[in-house]
C-alpha positions in Angstrom: 11.2 -16.2 9.2 12.1 -13.9 12.2 10.4 -11.1 13.8 8.6 -7.9 12.7 10.3 -4.9 11.5 8.6 -1.6 11.6 9.2 1.2 9.9 8.0 4.4 9.4 8.7 6.0 6.4 8.1 9.8 6.6 9.6 11.8 3.3 7.5 12.5 0.5 6.4 10.6 -2.6 3.5 12.3 -4.3 1.6 14.0 -0.8 -1.1 16.6 -1.4 -2.3 16.8 2.2 -0.1 17.0 5.3 -2.7 14.3 7.2 -0.8 11.2 5.5 2.7 11.7 6.8 1.5 13.4 10.3 -0.7 10.0 10.9 2.4 7.7 9.6 4.4 9.6 12.8 1.7 9.0 15.1 1.2 5.7 13.9 5.0 5.1 14.5 4.9 6.0 17.8 2.2 3.6 18.7 3.7 0.9 16.4 7.2 1.3 17.6 8.2 1.6 14.4 11.7 3.2 13.1 11.6 6.5 11.4 13.4 7.5 8.5 13.3 10.6 6.5 11.5 13.6 7.0 8.1 15.2 5.8 8.3 17.7 3.1 5.8 20.0 2.2 2.6 18.6 0.2 1.9 20.0 -3.2 -0.5 19.1 -6.1 2.2 18.4 -9.1 2.0 16.0 -12.0 3.3 12.3 -11.9 6.7 12.9 -13.8 7.3 15.7 -11.4 6.6 13.4 -8.7 8.1 10.7 -9.6 11.7 12.4 -10.0 11.3 14.4 -7.0 10.6 11.4 -5.0 13.4 9.0 -6.0 15.2 9.2 -3.2 12.2 8.6 -1.2 10.9 5.5 -3.3 14.8 4.4 -3.2 14.2 4.2 0.3 10.8 2.4 0.4 12.3 -0.1 -1.4 15.8 -0.5 0.5 13.8 -0.5 3.8 11.8 -3.7 2.7 14.7 -5.6 0.7 16.9 -5.0 4.4 14.1 -6.8 6.4 13.6 -9.5 4.0 17.2 -10.1 3.2 17.3 -10.5 7.0 14.5 -12.9 7.2 12.1 -10.2 8.8 8.6 -9.2 8.3 8.6 -5.7 7.4 5.5 -3.6 8.1 6.2 -0.4 6.5 4.3 2.8 7.1 3.9 5.5 4.6 1.9 8.4 3.8 1.2 7.6 0.1 0.4 4.6 -1.9 3.3 5.6 -4.7 5.6 3.8 -2.7 4.1 0.4 -3.9 6.3 1.3 -7.2 9.4 0.5 -5.3 8.1 -1.8 -2.8 6.4 -4.4 -4.4 9.1 -5.4 -7.0 11.4 -5.6 -4.3 8.8 -8.4 -2.5 8.6 -10.7 -5.5 12.1 -10.7 -6.0 12.5 -12.2 -3.0 9.3 -14.1 -3.1 8.3 -15.1 -6.8 5.0 -16.9 -5.1 4.1 -14.1 -3.1 0.5 -12.9 -3.7 -0.2 -8.8 -3.5 -3.5 -8.5 -1.3 -4.4 -4.9 -2.3 -6.8 -3.7 0.3 -7.6 0.0 -1.1 -10.7 2.1 -2.2 -8.7 2.5 -4.9 -7.4 0.1 -8.0 -4.3 2.1 -8.4 -4.1 0.2 -11.5 -3.5 3.7 -14.2 -0.9 4.2 -16.4 0.2 7.7 -17.8 -1.9 7.0 -20.8 -5.4 5.9 -19.0 -4.8 8.2 -15.8 -7.6 11.1 -16.0 -5.8 13.0 -13.0 -2.2 12.6 -14.0 -2.0 11.8 -10.0 1.4 9.2 -9.2 -0.7 7.4 -6.4 -3.1 6.0 -8.9 -0.4 4.3 -10.5 1.6 2.5 -8.2 0.2 -1.1 -9.0 0.1 -0.7 -12.6 3.7 0.2 -12.4 4.9 -2.5 -9.9 3.1 -4.4 -13.0 5.0 -3.4 -15.7 2.4 -1.6 -17.3 4.3 1.5 -17.4 8.1 2.5 -16.9 9.0 3.6 -13.4 12.9 3.1 -13.1 12.3 1.2 -10.4 11.5 -2.5 -11.9 8.5 -4.7 -11.8 7.7 -8.3 -11.6 4.6 -8.4 -9.7 2.3 -10.7 -11.9 -1.2 -8.9 -12.2 -2.8 -12.6 -11.7 -1.4 -12.4 -8.3 -3.1 -9.9 -7.1 -6.3 -10.1 -4.8 -8.3 -6.5 -4.6 -10.5 -6.4 -1.4 -12.8 -3.4 -0.7 -11.5 -1.5 -4.1 -15.0 0.3 -5.0 -13.6 3.1 -6.9 -12.0 2.2 -10.6 -11.4 4.5 -13.5 -12.7 3.5 -17.1 -9.6 2.9 -18.8 -8.3 1.3 -15.7 -10.9 -1.4 -15.2 -10.2 -2.7 -18.7 -6.6 -3.2 -17.8 -7.7 -5.1 -14.4 -9.7 -7.4 -16.6 -7.2 -7.9 -19.7 -4.5 -8.7 -17.2 -6.5 -10.8 -14.9 -6.7 -8.8 -11.6 -8.6 -11.1 -9.1 -11.4 -9.7 -7.3 -12.0 -12.6 -4.5 -15.4 -12.6 -2.3 -12.7 -12.4 0.9 -9.3 -13.4 2.5 -10.7 -17.1 2.9 -9.6 -17.3 -0.6 -6.2 -16.7 0.2 -5.9 -19.2 2.7 -2.0 -21.4 2.7 -0.8 -18.6 0.4 2.2 -16.5 0.5 0.5 -12.7 0.8 1.9 -9.3 1.2 -0.8 -6.9 2.1 -1.0 -3.6 0.6 -3.7 -1.4 2.8 -4.2 1.8 2.2 -6.6 3.1 4.6 -9.2 5.1 2.2 -10.0 1.3 2.0 -12.6 2.4 5.3 -15.6 4.3 5.1 -15.1 8.1 5.1 -17.0 8.2 8.3 -14.8 6.3 9.9 -11.3 7.7 8.4 -11.2 11.3 6.9 -9.8 10.4 3.4 -8.1 12.8 0.8 -9.7 10.9 -1.6 -12.8 9.7 0.1 -14.9 6.7 -1.4 -18.4 6.0 0.0 -19.3 2.4 1.0 -15.9 1.3 2.7 -15.5 -0.9 6.0 -15.6 -0.5 9.2 -12.6 -0.5 11.4 -14.1 -3.7 13.1 -14.3 -5.2 9.3 -11.0 -4.3 8.7 -9.8 -5.9 11.9 -11.5 -9.1 10.8 -10.1 -8.9 7.0 -6.7 -8.7 8.4 -7.0 -11.5 11.0 -8.2 -14.2 8.9 -5.0 -13.0 6.5 -3.0 -13.1 9.3 -4.5 -16.5 10.6 -4.8 -18.3 7.5 -2.1 -17.3 5.1 1.5 -16.9 5.2 2.4 -12.8 6.1 5.2 -12.0 4.5 4.9 -8.3 5.1 2.9 -5.3 4.7 2.7 -1.6 4.2 0.2 1.2 5.3 -0.4 4.2 3.9 -2.7 7.2 4.3 -3.1 7.2 8.3 -5.2 10.1 9.8 -3.7 11.8 12.5 -7.0 12.1 14.3 -7.4 8.3 14.2 -4.4 6.7 14.8 -5.3 4.8 18.0 -8.3 3.3 16.0 -6.0 2.6 13.3 -3.4 0.7 15.6 -6.2 -1.1 17.3 -7.2 -2.4 13.4 -4.0 -3.2 12.1 -3.3 -5.1 15.2 -2.8 -8.4 13.4 -0.2 -7.1 10.8 1.8 -6.3 14.0 1.5 -9.9 16.3 
């Protein structure tokens, strides 16, 4: 595999705050990422409206990952919101059916339109990529090849889906040693005292703990690529330092 391909996707998916897109802009300057798209005004909308209105942005997200992997590169996609997983993860497993998705997030994002209490598209991305509901962007992710670390806020119906579909909760990144992995990193996996978040959940990691987890994955596994969401514009320097193992 050739080198890093860093892309900052700036268009709106289901953003309810400007912080995610502003954080992606700030982080892209430090990473040296190519910027794609332009931020749009955040708003509160239901999942079906956001899915419809963000179709172009989601197609772009999947297309950028597809292009990088097709060229033998290692994509790192910076985006404002976790909804990009709807289109990126199916692309990853088309290229690498043996890939494991390492889900670093405060939330499982394993709701469907039927189970979601909020109707928020950003909380349905992984379930859509696993084929639990029809997104229009394909599926193919095997829930048994998903490993969740740092997840601590799970809705009731979502928990049933996680259990019945065999999503893994390993004790740490060492359990993935030697495996090909694609890392989904929602920075709200950090504790709210370290990083302001749109949906804060206490009990998260420090920047140092995040760096240690990413170091273990980068050094012990085959890193196929990554997506990084929910950067906060006030903390881009600390984020850049913490995600260094994904960029090496």
